[in-house]
N, CA, C and O atoms as CSV, one atom per row, in Angstrom:
chain,resi,resn,atom,element,x,y,z
A,1,MET,N,N,65.832,44.053,-16.075
A,1,MET,CA,C,64.346,44.035,-16.374
A,1,MET,C,C,64.079,42.631,-15.269
A,1,MET,O,O,64.773,42.253,-14.326
A,2,GLY,N,N,62.739,42.046,-15.845
A,2,GLY,CA,C,62.215,41.289,-14.490
A,2,GLY,C,C,63.234,39.870,-14.650
A,2,GLY,O,O,64.433,40.040,-14.871
A,3,THR,N,N,62.638,38.407,-14.514
A,3,THR,CA,C,63.430,37.165,-14.030
A,3,THR,C,C,62.644,36.543,-15.401
A,3,THR,O,O,63.325,35.580,-15.752
A,4,GLU,N,N,61.735,36.666,-16.123
A,4,GLU,CA,C,61.163,36.329,-16.733
A,4,GLU,C,C,62.535,35.736,-18.719
A,4,GLU,O,O,62.880,36.479,-19.638
A,5,ALA,N,N,62.718,34.823,-18.591
A,5,ALA,CA,C,63.596,34.503,-19.601
A,5,ALA,C,C,62.847,34.844,-21.079
A,5,ALA,O,O,61.665,34.803,-21.419
A,6,ALA,N,N,63.985,35.170,-21.735
A,6,ALA,CA,C,63.231,35.633,-23.510
A,6,ALA,C,C,63.059,35.338,-23.981
A,6,ALA,O,O,64.126,35.680,-24.491
A,7,VAL,N,N,62.470,34.602,-24.954
A,7,VAL,CA,C,61.864,33.710,-25.946
A,7,VAL,C,C,62.105,33.635,-27.133
A,7,VAL,O,O,61.284,33.949,-27.994
A,8,PRO,N,N,63.179,33.243,-27.355
A,8,PRO,CA,C,63.875,33.585,-28.997
A,8,PRO,C,C,62.891,33.742,-30.018
A,8,PRO,O,O,62.173,32.865,-30.499
A,9,GLY,N,N,62.929,34.762,-30.251
A,9,GLY,CA,C,61.937,34.860,-32.064
A,9,GLY,C,C,61.527,35.940,-31.703
A,9,GLY,O,O,61.808,36.886,-32.439
A,10,CYS,N,N,60.356,36.342,-29.897
A,10,CYS,CA,C,59.716,36.906,-29.523
A,10,CYS,C,C,59.875,38.253,-29.430
A,10,CYS,O,O,60.645,38.555,-28.517
A,11,ALA,N,N,59.299,39.448,-30.218
A,11,ALA,CA,C,59.438,40.683,-30.663
A,11,ALA,C,C,59.590,41.420,-29.027
A,11,ALA,O,O,60.505,42.114,-28.583
A,12,VAL,N,N,58.337,40.967,-28.385
A,12,VAL,CA,C,58.357,41.537,-27.375
A,12,VAL,C,C,59.087,41.011,-26.011
A,12,VAL,O,O,59.163,41.745,-25.025
A,13,CYS,N,N,59.698,39.492,-26.029
A,13,CYS,CA,C,60.846,39.438,-25.377
A,13,CYS,C,C,62.126,39.792,-25.762
A,13,CYS,O,O,63.209,39.494,-25.257
A,14,GLU,N,N,61.860,40.453,-26.702
A,14,GLU,CA,C,63.692,40.446,-27.146
A,14,GLU,C,C,63.557,42.206,-26.959
A,14,GLU,O,O,64.714,42.626,-26.934
A,15,MET,N,N,62.708,43.209,-26.838
A,15,MET,CA,C,62.169,44.520,-26.746
A,15,MET,C,C,62.387,45.072,-25.235
A,15,MET,O,O,62.756,46.183,-24.854
A,16,ARG,N,N,61.925,43.564,-24.291
A,16,ARG,CA,C,61.978,44.179,-22.732
A,16,ARG,C,C,63.445,43.681,-22.625
A,16,ARG,O,O,63.777,44.437,-21.712
A,17,VAL,N,N,63.959,43.352,-22.745
A,17,VAL,CA,C,65.037,42.713,-22.677
A,17,VAL,C,C,66.688,43.661,-23.038
A,17,VAL,O,O,67.643,44.002,-22.341
A,18,ASN,N,N,66.216,43.845,-24.917
A,18,ASN,CA,C,67.262,44.527,-25.047
A,18,ASN,C,C,66.988,45.564,-25.577
A,18,ASN,O,O,67.581,45.904,-26.601
A,19,GLY,N,N,65.671,46.605,-24.812
A,19,GLY,CA,C,64.830,47.495,-24.991
A,19,GLY,C,C,65.871,49.107,-25.565
A,19,GLY,O,O,66.549,49.480,-24.608
A,20,PRO,N,N,66.008,49.697,-26.381
A,20,PRO,CA,C,66.672,50.791,-26.880
A,20,PRO,C,C,66.901,51.566,-25.246
A,20,PRO,O,O,66.144,51.278,-24.318
A,21,ASP,N,N,67.954,52.483,-25.099
A,21,ASP,CA,C,68.135,53.278,-23.672
A,21,ASP,C,C,67.155,53.937,-23.587
A,21,ASP,O,O,66.292,54.320,-24.377
A,22,GLY,N,N,67.405,54.074,-22.266
A,22,GLY,CA,C,65.232,54.805,-21.734
A,22,GLY,C,C,64.310,54.065,-22.283
A,22,GLY,O,O,63.319,53.915,-21.568
A,23,SER,N,N,64.286,53.588,-23.224
A,23,SER,CA,C,62.368,52.827,-23.208
A,23,SER,C,C,62.157,52.539,-22.290
A,23,SER,O,O,61.440,53.344,-21.695
A,24,VAL,N,N,62.541,51.355,-21.539
A,24,VAL,CA,C,62.536,50.640,-19.654
A,24,VAL,C,C,62.083,52.085,-18.928
A,24,VAL,O,O,62.814,53.057,-18.739
A,25,VAL,N,N,60.911,51.968,-18.639
A,25,VAL,CA,C,60.775,52.934,-17.474
A,25,VAL,C,C,60.471,52.301,-16.134
A,25,VAL,O,O,60.230,52.993,-15.144
A,26,TYR,N,N,60.481,51.202,-16.115
A,26,TYR,CA,C,59.616,50.195,-14.813
A,26,TYR,C,C,60.487,48.551,-14.961
A,26,TYR,O,O,60.568,47.813,-15.943
A,27,ALA,N,N,60.823,48.454,-14.132
A,27,ALA,CA,C,60.634,46.471,-14.413
A,27,ALA,C,C,60.823,46.289,-13.236
A,27,ALA,O,O,61.482,47.013,-12.490
A,28,ASP,N,N,59.965,44.780,-12.819
A,28,ASP,CA,C,59.786,43.792,-11.762
A,28,ASP,C,C,59.708,42.576,-12.275
A,28,ASP,O,O,59.545,42.361,-13.476
A,29,GLU,N,N,59.849,41.483,-11.179
A,29,GLU,CA,C,59.522,40.259,-11.756
A,29,GLU,C,C,58.817,39.491,-12.550
A,29,GLU,O,O,59.040,38.434,-13.139
A,30,LEU,N,N,57.737,40.358,-12.444
A,30,LEU,CA,C,55.930,40.187,-13.479
A,30,LEU,C,C,55.944,41.245,-14.312
A,30,LEU,O,O,55.425,40.970,-15.394
A,31,TRP,N,N,56.373,42.443,-14.216
A,31,TRP,CA,C,55.890,43.410,-15.401
A,31,TRP,C,C,57.022,44.020,-16.003
A,31,TRP,O,O,58.097,43.792,-15.448
A,32,THR,N,N,57.027,44.699,-16.951
A,32,THR,CA,C,57.939,45.586,-17.854
A,32,THR,C,C,56.992,47.224,-18.192
A,32,THR,O,O,55.867,47.304,-18.686
A,33,VAL,N,N,57.721,48.165,-17.821
A,33,VAL,CA,C,56.922,49.356,-19.089
A,33,VAL,C,C,57.880,49.896,-19.512
A,33,VAL,O,O,59.073,50.054,-19.250
A,34,THR,N,N,56.831,50.274,-20.534
A,34,THR,CA,C,57.987,51.153,-21.762
A,34,THR,C,C,57.409,52.493,-22.316
A,34,THR,O,O,56.208,52.758,-22.261
A,35,LEU,N,N,58.129,53.122,-22.726
A,35,LEU,CA,C,57.730,54.338,-23.756
A,35,LEU,C,C,56.450,53.621,-24.643
A,35,LEU,O,O,56.116,52.442,-24.765
A,36,GLY,N,N,56.118,54.378,-24.977
A,36,GLY,CA,C,54.895,53.852,-25.983
A,36,GLY,C,C,54.878,54.622,-26.921
A,36,GLY,O,O,54.796,55.833,-26.721
A,37,ALA,N,N,54.969,53.975,-28.458
A,37,ALA,CA,C,55.070,54.592,-29.114
A,37,ALA,C,C,55.714,56.074,-29.772
A,37,ALA,O,O,55.730,56.353,-30.971
A,38,ASP,N,N,56.146,56.786,-28.836
A,38,ASP,CA,C,57.065,57.812,-28.581
A,38,ASP,C,C,56.590,59.098,-29.053
A,38,ASP,O,O,56.799,60.022,-29.839
A,39,VAL,N,N,55.454,58.424,-27.678
A,39,VAL,CA,C,54.042,60.140,-27.372
A,39,VAL,C,C,54.671,60.325,-26.147
A,39,VAL,O,O,54.657,59.410,-25.324
A,40,PRO,N,N,55.192,61.328,-25.925
A,40,PRO,CA,C,55.211,61.770,-24.281
A,40,PRO,C,C,53.835,61.341,-23.502
A,40,PRO,O,O,52.691,61.709,-23.771
A,41,GLY,N,N,54.266,60.467,-22.469
A,41,GLY,CA,C,53.197,60.384,-21.068
A,41,GLY,C,C,52.522,58.902,-21.886
A,41,GLY,O,O,51.801,58.268,-21.115
A,42,TRP,N,N,52.630,58.363,-23.101
A,42,TRP,CA,C,51.891,56.993,-23.605
A,42,TRP,C,C,53.257,56.165,-22.618
A,42,TRP,O,O,54.255,56.722,-22.160
A,43,PHE,N,N,52.975,55.084,-22.538
A,43,PHE,CA,C,53.597,53.771,-21.737
A,43,PHE,C,C,52.679,52.336,-21.826
A,43,PHE,O,O,51.487,52.085,-21.649
A,44,MET,N,N,53.898,51.515,-22.200
A,44,MET,CA,C,53.267,50.044,-23.003
A,44,MET,C,C,53.216,49.186,-21.491
A,44,MET,O,O,54.392,49.011,-21.173
A,45,VAL,N,N,52.609,48.789,-20.794
A,45,VAL,CA,C,52.659,47.758,-19.927
A,45,VAL,C,C,52.362,46.412,-20.225
A,45,VAL,O,O,51.327,45.950,-20.706
A,46,ILE,N,N,53.758,45.642,-19.761
A,46,ILE,CA,C,54.014,44.180,-20.654
A,46,ILE,C,C,53.705,43.385,-19.390
A,46,ILE,O,O,53.682,43.843,-18.247
A,47,ALA,N,N,53.499,42.281,-19.717
A,47,ALA,CA,C,53.421,41.189,-18.584
A,47,ALA,C,C,55.308,40.297,-18.623
A,47,ALA,O,O,55.774,39.935,-19.703
A,48,ASN,N,N,55.689,40.203,-17.979
A,48,ASN,CA,C,57.081,39.326,-18.419
A,48,ASN,C,C,56.913,38.075,-18.830
A,48,ASN,O,O,57.545,37.606,-19.777
A,49,ARG,N,N,55.811,37.256,-17.971
A,49,ARG,CA,C,55.840,35.902,-19.005
A,49,ARG,C,C,55.117,35.517,-20.305
A,49,ARG,O,O,53.923,35.787,-20.429
A,50,HIS,N,N,55.802,34.898,-21.273
A,50,HIS,CA,C,56.223,35.046,-22.557
A,50,HIS,C,C,54.317,34.187,-22.627
A,50,HIS,O,O,54.156,33.552,-21.585
A,51,GLY,N,N,53.236,34.111,-23.431
A,51,GLY,CA,C,52.355,33.258,-23.772
A,51,GLY,C,C,50.895,34.036,-24.358
A,51,GLY,O,O,50.660,35.233,-24.199
A,52,ASP,N,N,50.182,33.261,-24.918
A,52,ASP,CA,C,48.931,33.836,-25.635
A,52,ASP,C,C,48.075,33.420,-24.729
A,52,ASP,O,O,47.451,32.380,-24.937
A,53,GLU,N,N,47.912,34.056,-23.715
A,53,GLU,CA,C,46.947,34.151,-22.659
A,53,GLU,C,C,46.488,36.041,-22.220
A,53,GLU,O,O,47.265,36.842,-21.699
A,54,TRP,N,N,45.052,36.314,-22.629
A,54,TRP,CA,C,45.102,37.619,-21.848
A,54,TRP,C,C,44.276,37.793,-20.372
A,54,TRP,O,O,44.182,36.956,-19.475
A,55,LEU,N,N,43.877,38.762,-20.411
A,55,LEU,CA,C,43.739,39.135,-18.610
A,55,LEU,C,C,43.014,37.735,-18.398
A,55,LEU,O,O,43.545,37.147,-17.456
A,56,TRP,N,N,42.232,37.190,-18.827
A,56,TRP,CA,C,41.917,35.927,-17.633
A,56,TRP,C,C,43.005,34.146,-17.713
A,56,TRP,O,O,42.695,32.959,-17.612
A,57,GLY,N,N,44.496,35.014,-17.976
A,57,GLY,CA,C,45.518,34.176,-18.108
A,57,GLY,C,C,46.384,34.883,-16.616
A,57,GLY,O,O,47.123,34.237,-15.873
A,58,LEU,N,N,46.180,35.737,-16.535
A,58,LEU,CA,C,46.743,36.802,-15.315
A,58,LEU,C,C,47.540,35.448,-13.851
A,58,LEU,O,O,46.861,34.513,-13.428
A,59,SER,N,N,48.374,35.605,-13.578
A,59,SER,CA,C,48.232,34.743,-12.197
A,59,SER,C,C,47.592,35.717,-11.012
A,59,SER,O,O,47.412,36.934,-10.984
A,60,ASP,N,N,47.365,34.820,-10.187
A,60,ASP,CA,C,47.083,35.871,-9.196
A,60,ASP,C,C,47.960,36.921,-8.365
A,60,ASP,O,O,47.695,37.878,-7.638
A,61,LYS,N,N,49.369,36.168,-8.905
A,61,LYS,CA,C,50.594,37.357,-8.616
A,61,LYS,C,C,50.577,38.305,-9.862
A,61,LYS,O,O,51.466,39.155,-9.919
A,62,GLU,N,N,49.860,38.255,-10.639
A,62,GLU,CA,C,50.277,39.060,-11.891
A,62,GLU,C,C,49.291,40.348,-11.410
A,62,GLU,O,O,49.584,41.502,-11.097
A,63,ALA,N,N,47.447,39.344,-11.525
A,63,ALA,CA,C,46.442,40.361,-11.294
A,63,ALA,C,C,46.441,41.505,-10.257
A,63,ALA,O,O,46.064,42.647,-10.518
A,64,ALA,N,N,46.912,41.082,-9.023
A,64,ALA,CA,C,46.963,41.754,-7.774
A,64,ALA,C,C,48.348,42.907,-8.009
A,64,ALA,O,O,48.378,43.924,-7.316
A,65,ALA,N,N,49.423,42.640,-9.009
A,65,ALA,CA,C,50.314,43.816,-9.222
A,65,ALA,C,C,49.713,44.802,-9.962
A,65,ALA,O,O,49.679,46.012,-9.740
A,66,LEU,N,N,49.111,43.988,-11.117
A,66,LEU,CA,C,48.610,44.869,-12.116
A,66,LEU,C,C,47.654,46.682,-11.636
A,66,LEU,O,O,47.702,47.831,-12.073
A,67,GLY,N,N,47.043,46.094,-10.747
A,67,GLY,CA,C,46.306,47.303,-10.984
A,67,GLY,C,C,46.694,48.613,-9.541
A,67,GLY,O,O,45.951,49.593,-9.496
A,68,PRO,N,N,47.521,48.528,-8.781
A,68,PRO,CA,C,48.776,49.543,-8.206
A,68,PRO,C,C,49.566,49.698,-8.983
A,68,PRO,O,O,50.130,50.754,-8.696
A,69,LEU,N,N,49.969,49.297,-9.807
A,69,LEU,CA,C,50.952,49.582,-11.116
A,69,LEU,C,C,50.317,50.289,-11.728
A,69,LEU,O,O,50.710,51.452,-11.822
A,70,MET,N,N,49.171,49.917,-12.346
A,70,MET,CA,C,48.739,50.879,-13.273
A,70,MET,C,C,48.268,52.175,-12.568
A,70,MET,O,O,48.218,53.204,-13.242
A,71,ARG,N,N,48.043,52.191,-11.721
A,71,ARG,CA,C,47.407,53.829,-10.564
A,71,ARG,C,C,49.297,54.334,-10.704
A,71,ARG,O,O,49.735,55.415,-11.097
A,72,ASP,N,N,49.756,53.618,-10.426
A,72,ASP,CA,C,50.730,54.551,-9.790
A,72,ASP,C,C,51.564,55.064,-11.021
A,72,ASP,O,O,52.175,56.127,-10.912
A,73,ILE,N,N,51.594,54.554,-11.842
A,73,ILE,CA,C,51.838,55.041,-13.802
A,73,ILE,C,C,50.860,55.498,-13.800
A,73,ILE,O,O,50.758,54.927,-14.886
A,74,ALA,N,N,49.655,56.152,-13.637
A,74,ALA,CA,C,49.018,57.004,-14.243
A,74,ALA,C,C,49.074,58.453,-13.257
A,74,ALA,O,O,48.825,59.567,-13.717
A,75,VAL,N,N,49.537,58.131,-11.493
A,75,VAL,CA,C,49.499,59.071,-11.162
A,75,VAL,C,C,51.268,59.841,-11.513
A,75,VAL,O,O,51.457,61.045,-11.342
A,76,ALA,N,N,51.999,59.220,-11.834
A,76,ALA,CA,C,53.491,59.697,-11.968
A,76,ALA,C,C,53.514,60.251,-13.698
A,76,ALA,O,O,54.321,61.007,-14.238
A,77,ALA,N,N,52.508,59.669,-14.183
A,77,ALA,CA,C,52.158,60.800,-15.424
A,77,ALA,C,C,51.867,61.596,-15.618
A,77,ALA,O,O,52.329,62.286,-16.526
A,78,LYS,N,N,50.404,62.111,-14.426
A,78,LYS,CA,C,50.404,62.855,-14.061
A,78,LYS,C,C,50.997,63.940,-13.925
A,78,LYS,O,O,50.979,64.803,-14.803
A,79,ALA,N,N,51.605,64.066,-12.824
A,79,ALA,CA,C,52.427,64.347,-12.553
A,79,ALA,C,C,53.586,65.321,-13.597
A,79,ALA,O,O,53.926,66.483,-13.373
A,80,GLU,N,N,53.995,64.525,-14.655
A,80,GLU,CA,C,55.341,64.688,-15.540
A,80,GLU,C,C,54.474,64.842,-16.753
A,80,GLU,O,O,55.229,65.213,-17.652
A,81,ALA,N,N,53.072,64.721,-17.278
A,81,ALA,CA,C,53.174,65.016,-18.708
A,81,ALA,C,C,51.677,65.790,-18.332
A,81,ALA,O,O,50.828,65.955,-19.208
A,82,ALA,N,N,51.517,66.137,-17.235
A,82,ALA,CA,C,49.935,66.954,-17.116
A,82,ALA,C,C,48.809,66.613,-18.069
A,82,ALA,O,O,48.347,67.599,-18.643
A,83,PRO,N,N,48.406,65.764,-18.291
A,83,PRO,CA,C,47.201,65.071,-19.191
A,83,PRO,C,C,45.738,65.321,-17.880
A,83,PRO,O,O,45.567,65.410,-16.665
A,84,GLN,N,N,44.960,65.339,-19.197
A,84,GLN,CA,C,43.742,65.879,-18.707
A,84,GLN,C,C,42.730,64.590,-18.258
A,84,GLN,O,O,41.745,64.562,-17.520
A,85,ARG,N,N,43.467,63.470,-19.091
A,85,ARG,CA,C,42.724,62.294,-19.108
A,85,ARG,C,C,43.945,60.969,-19.248
A,85,ARG,O,O,45.052,61.225,-19.721
A,86,VAL,N,N,43.599,59.627,-18.801
A,86,VAL,CA,C,45.130,58.864,-19.196
A,86,VAL,C,C,44.021,57.660,-19.840
A,86,VAL,O,O,43.215,57.062,-19.127
A,87,TYR,N,N,44.173,57.437,-21.403
A,87,TYR,CA,C,43.456,56.283,-21.862
A,87,TYR,C,C,43.783,54.913,-21.553
A,87,TYR,O,O,44.992,55.133,-21.495
A,88,LEU,N,N,43.680,53.373,-21.246
A,88,LEU,CA,C,43.995,52.333,-21.703
A,88,LEU,C,C,42.917,51.759,-22.457
A,88,LEU,O,O,41.725,51.945,-22.704
A,89,MET,N,N,44.205,50.695,-22.807
A,89,MET,CA,C,43.822,50.009,-24.521
A,89,MET,C,C,44.587,48.890,-24.321
A,89,MET,O,O,45.711,48.943,-23.822
A,90,GLY,N,N,44.168,48.098,-24.600
A,90,GLY,CA,C,44.404,46.407,-24.989
A,90,GLY,C,C,43.792,45.964,-25.705
A,90,GLY,O,O,42.567,45.892,-25.600
A,91,PHE,N,N,44.642,45.417,-26.910
A,91,PHE,CA,C,43.577,44.256,-27.617
A,91,PHE,C,C,44.327,43.369,-27.586
A,91,PHE,O,O,43.726,42.472,-28.177
A,92,GLY,N,N,45.583,42.872,-27.186
A,92,GLY,CA,C,46.314,41.290,-27.444
A,92,GLY,C,C,46.574,40.415,-28.881
A,92,GLY,O,O,47.024,39.269,-28.866
A,93,GLU,N,N,46.183,41.216,-30.238
A,93,GLU,CA,C,46.330,40.201,-30.902
A,93,GLU,C,C,47.358,40.512,-31.657
A,93,GLU,O,O,47.235,40.046,-32.790
A,94,GLN,N,N,48.257,41.070,-31.502
A,94,GLN,CA,C,49.573,40.740,-32.632
A,94,GLN,C,C,50.978,40.171,-31.377
A,94,GLN,O,O,52.076,39.760,-31.752
A,95,TRP,N,N,50.548,40.299,-29.922
A,95,TRP,CA,C,51.854,40.013,-29.392
A,95,TRP,C,C,51.679,38.811,-28.079
A,95,TRP,O,O,50.786,38.928,-27.240
A,96,GLU,N,N,52.453,37.923,-28.069
A,96,GLU,CA,C,52.058,36.888,-26.973
A,96,GLU,C,C,52.717,37.150,-25.985
A,96,GLU,O,O,53.787,36.628,-25.670
A,97,HIS,N,N,51.967,38.212,-25.259
A,97,HIS,CA,C,52.237,38.631,-23.639
A,97,HIS,C,C,50.803,39.247,-23.296
A,97,HIS,O,O,49.910,39.403,-24.129
A,98,PHE,N,N,50.730,39.537,-22.093
A,98,PHE,CA,C,49.596,40.568,-21.489
A,98,PHE,C,C,50.405,41.783,-21.713
A,98,PHE,O,O,51.609,41.901,-21.484
A,99,HIS,N,N,49.416,42.876,-22.295
A,99,HIS,CA,C,49.992,44.027,-22.455
A,99,HIS,C,C,48.470,45.095,-22.876
A,99,HIS,O,O,47.498,44.817,-23.579
A,100,LEU,N,N,48.842,46.495,-22.024
A,100,LEU,CA,C,48.207,47.212,-22.156
A,100,LEU,C,C,48.717,48.507,-22.368
A,100,LEU,O,O,49.870,48.528,-21.938
A,101,LEU,N,N,48.265,49.996,-23.004
A,101,LEU,CA,C,49.004,50.909,-23.436
A,101,LEU,C,C,48.084,51.409,-22.671
A,101,LEU,O,O,46.934,51.041,-22.436
A,102,LEU,N,N,49.270,53.080,-21.975
A,102,LEU,CA,C,48.383,53.548,-21.241
A,102,LEU,C,C,48.580,55.043,-21.562
A,102,LEU,O,O,49.685,55.512,-21.288
A,103,MET,N,N,47.458,56.018,-22.221
A,103,MET,CA,C,47.826,56.824,-23.542
A,103,MET,C,C,47.132,58.248,-22.394
A,103,MET,O,O,45.986,58.229,-21.944
A,104,SER,N,N,48.122,59.331,-22.132
A,104,SER,CA,C,47.922,60.537,-21.538
A,104,SER,C,C,47.675,61.395,-22.554
A,104,SER,O,O,48.453,61.534,-23.497
A,105,ARG,N,N,46.021,62.346,-22.367
A,105,ARG,CA,C,45.806,62.862,-23.401
A,105,ARG,C,C,45.490,64.229,-22.644
A,105,ARG,O,O,44.741,64.344,-21.673
A,106,SER,N,N,46.304,65.380,-23.362
A,106,SER,CA,C,46.784,66.608,-22.901
A,106,SER,C,C,44.829,67.640,-22.898
A,106,SER,O,O,43.799,67.198,-23.407
A,107,ALA,N,N,44.960,68.724,-22.303
A,107,ALA,CA,C,43.596,69.211,-22.760
A,107,ALA,C,C,43.502,70.170,-23.884
A,107,ALA,O,O,42.530,70.856,-24.202
A,108,ALA,N,N,44.628,70.107,-24.411
A,108,ALA,CA,C,44.883,70.663,-26.038
A,108,ALA,C,C,44.948,70.138,-26.573
A,108,ALA,O,O,45.202,70.508,-27.720
A,109,THR,N,N,44.753,68.504,-26.223
A,109,THR,CA,C,44.650,67.424,-27.780
A,109,THR,C,C,43.469,68.036,-28.635
A,109,THR,O,O,42.281,68.036,-28.313
A,110,PRO,N,N,43.842,68.387,-29.409
A,110,PRO,CA,C,42.001,68.366,-31.211
A,110,PRO,C,C,40.915,67.623,-30.341
A,110,PRO,O,O,41.216,66.693,-29.592
A,111,MET,N,N,39.516,68.140,-30.508
A,111,MET,CA,C,38.400,67.595,-30.580
A,111,MET,C,C,38.646,65.490,-31.234
A,111,MET,O,O,38.754,64.296,-30.956
A,112,GLU,N,N,38.585,66.575,-32.230
A,112,GLU,CA,C,39.267,65.423,-33.079
A,112,GLU,C,C,40.433,64.057,-32.742
A,112,GLU,O,O,40.650,63.043,-33.405
A,113,PHE,N,N,40.697,64.266,-32.172
A,113,PHE,CA,C,42.125,63.059,-31.329
A,113,PHE,C,C,41.869,61.966,-30.292
A,113,PHE,O,O,42.305,60.862,-29.967
A,114,ARG,N,N,40.638,63.133,-29.832
A,114,ARG,CA,C,40.116,62.395,-28.394
A,114,ARG,C,C,39.128,60.994,-28.629
A,114,ARG,O,O,38.449,60.751,-29.627
A,115,GLY,N,N,39.272,60.156,-27.385
A,115,GLY,CA,C,38.989,58.367,-27.408
A,115,GLY,C,C,39.455,58.086,-28.420
A,115,GLY,O,O,40.229,58.703,-29.152
A,116,PRO,N,N,38.894,56.922,-28.518
A,116,PRO,CA,C,39.456,56.073,-29.857
A,116,PRO,C,C,40.508,56.165,-30.905
A,116,PRO,O,O,41.330,55.308,-31.231
A,117,ASN,N,N,40.268,57.769,-31.530
A,117,ASN,CA,C,40.566,58.209,-32.461
A,117,ASN,C,C,42.134,58.570,-31.946
A,117,ASN,O,O,42.880,58.785,-32.901
A,118,LEU,N,N,42.621,58.652,-30.945
A,118,LEU,CA,C,43.465,59.165,-30.611
A,118,LEU,C,C,44.940,58.452,-30.606
A,118,LEU,O,O,46.094,58.879,-30.636
A,119,LEU,N,N,44.297,57.075,-30.551
A,119,LEU,CA,C,45.770,55.870,-31.382
A,119,LEU,C,C,46.121,56.233,-32.989
A,119,LEU,O,O,47.204,56.009,-33.531
A,120,SER,N,N,45.080,56.776,-33.545
A,120,SER,CA,C,45.148,56.838,-34.410
A,120,SER,C,C,46.308,58.220,-35.104
A,120,SER,O,O,46.898,58.294,-36.182
A,121,HIS,N,N,46.262,59.004,-34.112
A,121,HIS,CA,C,47.233,60.263,-34.640
A,121,HIS,C,C,48.740,59.802,-33.948
A,121,HIS,O,O,49.670,60.545,-34.263
A,122,ALA,N,N,49.037,58.793,-33.150
A,122,ALA,CA,C,50.473,58.573,-32.475
A,122,ALA,C,C,51.052,59.562,-33.515
A,122,ALA,O,O,50.806,60.768,-33.513
A,123,ALA,N,N,52.009,58.795,-34.583
A,123,ALA,CA,C,52.705,59.759,-35.792
A,123,ALA,C,C,52.481,61.510,-35.669
A,123,ALA,O,O,53.282,62.409,-35.924
A,124,GLU,N,N,51.441,61.561,-35.308
A,124,GLU,CA,C,51.329,63.070,-34.926
A,124,GLU,C,C,52.276,63.491,-33.378
A,124,GLU,O,O,53.045,64.330,-32.909
A,125,LEU,N,N,51.785,62.629,-33.163
A,125,LEU,CA,C,51.981,63.588,-31.656
A,125,LEU,C,C,53.146,62.675,-30.929
A,125,LEU,O,O,53.319,62.548,-29.717
A,126,ALA,N,N,53.838,62.121,-31.915
A,126,ALA,CA,C,55.061,61.421,-31.360
A,126,ALA,C,C,56.334,62.769,-31.295
A,126,ALA,O,O,56.173,63.854,-31.853
A,127,ASP,N,N,57.423,62.431,-30.586
A,127,ASP,CA,C,58.151,63.457,-30.084
A,127,ASP,C,C,59.227,62.877,-29.600
A,127,ASP,O,O,59.685,63.624,-28.736
A,128,ARG,N,N,59.942,61.818,-29.726
A,128,ARG,CA,C,60.878,61.342,-29.045
A,128,ARG,C,C,61.927,61.419,-27.998
A,128,ARG,O,O,62.373,60.507,-27.301
A,129,ASP,N,N,62.225,62.635,-28.017
A,129,ASP,CA,C,63.061,62.894,-27.384
A,129,ASP,C,C,62.170,63.632,-25.939
A,129,ASP,O,O,62.627,63.630,-24.796
A,130,GLU,N,N,61.083,64.113,-26.269
A,130,GLU,CA,C,59.898,64.716,-25.268
A,130,GLU,C,C,59.771,63.881,-24.452
A,130,GLU,O,O,59.823,64.044,-23.233
A,131,ALA,N,N,59.455,62.149,-25.474
A,131,ALA,CA,C,58.765,60.787,-24.851
A,131,ALA,C,C,59.943,60.600,-23.839
A,131,ALA,O,O,59.624,60.377,-22.671
A,132,LEU,N,N,61.585,60.682,-24.238
A,132,LEU,CA,C,62.613,60.391,-23.209
A,132,LEU,C,C,62.505,61.154,-21.609
A,132,LEU,O,O,62.492,60.614,-20.504
A,133,ARG,N,N,62.443,62.444,-21.935
A,133,ARG,CA,C,62.869,63.085,-20.932
A,133,ARG,C,C,61.376,62.899,-19.872
A,133,ARG,O,O,61.580,63.091,-18.673
A,134,VAL,N,N,59.935,62.539,-20.297
A,134,VAL,CA,C,58.735,62.399,-19.407
A,134,VAL,C,C,59.010,61.253,-18.732
A,134,VAL,O,O,58.863,61.083,-17.521
A,135,GLY,N,N,59.610,60.081,-19.925
A,135,GLY,CA,C,59.935,58.845,-19.267
A,135,GLY,C,C,61.041,58.806,-18.130
A,135,GLY,O,O,60.883,58.228,-17.055
A,136,GLU,N,N,62.130,59.465,-18.490
A,136,GLU,CA,C,63.115,59.905,-17.436
A,136,GLU,C,C,62.788,60.110,-16.352
A,136,GLU,O,O,63.492,59.716,-15.422
A,137,ARG,N,N,61.391,60.925,-16.096
A,137,ARG,CA,C,60.968,61.329,-15.218
A,137,ARG,C,C,60.025,60.933,-13.900
A,137,ARG,O,O,60.009,61.137,-12.686
A,138,VAL,N,N,59.059,60.066,-15.173
A,138,VAL,CA,C,58.024,59.233,-14.508
A,138,VAL,C,C,59.528,57.786,-13.817
A,138,VAL,O,O,59.533,57.195,-12.738
A,139,ARG,N,N,60.198,57.720,-14.574
A,139,ARG,CA,C,60.752,56.195,-13.585
A,139,ARG,C,C,62.085,56.818,-12.787
A,139,ARG,O,O,63.144,56.199,-12.691
A,140,SER,N,N,61.845,58.166,-12.224
A,140,SER,CA,C,62.196,58.230,-11.216
A,140,SER,C,C,61.332,58.434,-10.387
A,140,SER,O,O,61.815,58.239,-9.272
A,141,ARG,N,N,59.878,58.847,-10.316
A,141,ARG,CA,C,58.758,58.529,-9.710
A,141,ARG,C,C,58.876,57.417,-8.915
A,141,ARG,O,O,59.164,57.300,-7.724
A,142,LEU,N,N,58.453,56.166,-10.256
A,142,LEU,CA,C,58.065,54.756,-10.133
A,142,LEU,C,C,59.567,54.385,-9.151
A,142,LEU,O,O,59.392,53.301,-8.595
A,143,ALA,N,N,61.068,55.038,-8.780
A,143,ALA,CA,C,61.723,53.999,-8.467
A,143,ALA,C,C,61.684,54.029,-6.799
A,143,ALA,O,O,62.239,53.141,-6.152
């Protein structure tokens, strides 16, 4: 993973460092990308640096790397999960790491699931095995 040390007791630090096999799709010194909610084509982009800051707290180096990383994930997800749209969401209420959720949505997604409703249907869309397969293909593209 990245070089940032894990903070004991932080669930995100623990997940980033000791995540389940196959859940980490990309990692460098600033960012870790994991599968998101076991939904194929969903990814969590997590700042390695532990801290209770939001977008305004990113370093210049983190901010400069975030845009290209998000684009690269979206391009890889488009190639491997064939989404019609890719949504980005970030609340920052529970974790002491800046993070965004990238959510792919296919053309087959029911209208009532689209937009902000997509997140509330994550459990219905979850398929751990397919999420791992898509994650592996996206990992290969990001390597």
